[in-house]
N, C-alpha and C positions, 0 to 999 in steps of 0.2 A: 157587122152584125153585133149589137151590144145587148141583146135581150134573148130570152128563152123563146123557143119555138115549140108549140104544143104539137105532138104527134097524134095523140088520141087521149080520150078521157071517158070514164064511165061514172055514172052517179046512181047510187042506191035510192036517192031521194026522188029523182025524176024518172028512174028506171029507163035511162037512155044511154046510148053509146055515141060518141062523137069521134069521127076521124077527120083530121084536117084535110080539106080538099087538095092542098098542095102535095099530098102524098098518094094521090090516086094512081100514079104510075107504079106503085108497089104491086107485086104479084098478088092476085086474089087470095091465094093460100096464106100469105103473110097477113093481109088485112083481116082475114077470118080468124087466124090464130090470135091476133091482137084483140079482136072483139071478144072472143071466147075467154081469153085470159082476164081481161078487164071486167067483164060482166060477172064471171065466176068469183073474182076477188070481191066485188061490191056485194054480191049475194051472200058470201061467206061472212064478211066482217062489217059491211055497211060503208057509209061514207062516200067519198069521191076518190078515185084513182086517176092520176094524170101521168102520162109519159111525156116528158119534155126534154128537148135538147138544149144544153147550155151553150154559151157563146163559143166554146171550144169543140162542140159537136159531141159531147158526152151525153149519153142518155140517162136521165134520172127518173126514178119512180117517186112521185110526190103524192102524199095522202092528205086529205083534209076531211073534216067532219063538222057538222053544226055543233055549236057550243052546248045546246041542250039535248043532244042526241045521246041518251044514256044507253041505248042499245048498241052503239058503236063499240066494237071489240078492239081496244087499243093493243093489248098483248097479242091477240090473234093477227092484227094488222102487221106488227113488226115481224112475227114469225112467217107470215105469208109472203111479205116482201123479200125476206131472206131466201125463202124457198124459190120464189120466182127468179131472183138474181142467180140462183144456183142452177135451176132446171132450164131456164131460158137464156143462158149465157150466150150460146151460139146465135140465137135470134137477135139479141140485143147488140152483140158485136157486129153482126151484119148490117143492122139498122144504122149503127154509128158510122160504119164505113160508107154506106149509101149516102148518109147525110153529109159527111165530110167531103165526099167526092162531088156530089151534085149540088150542094148548097153552099159549101165553103170553098169549092174549087181546088181541093187538095188532090195531089196525085196519089195513086195507089202505090203502096210501098212493097210491092212484089210478094206479098204473102199469098 
């Protein structure tokens, strides 16, 4: 695997949430939490939020916005991402473990 895998994304422009169908096996509560988190983020600061796994199975929060979107809150975006990384740490770590085990075939390391 040499490229990123998108877990989910939300767009303030299209007012839509996308969950990669490959992750349908995730518990419904996890899928709902991801949707709420992403939609609230885009409602607060605008733009597009994507959660992607890199080739090593690390979960990254990527933000994008249209060049002429003057309503996009760049400072708010940085602060919100830091807040999510802090408050959703357990969720993100669990998702990384799930991805590494089921997609990369790594063994659980007894944690």
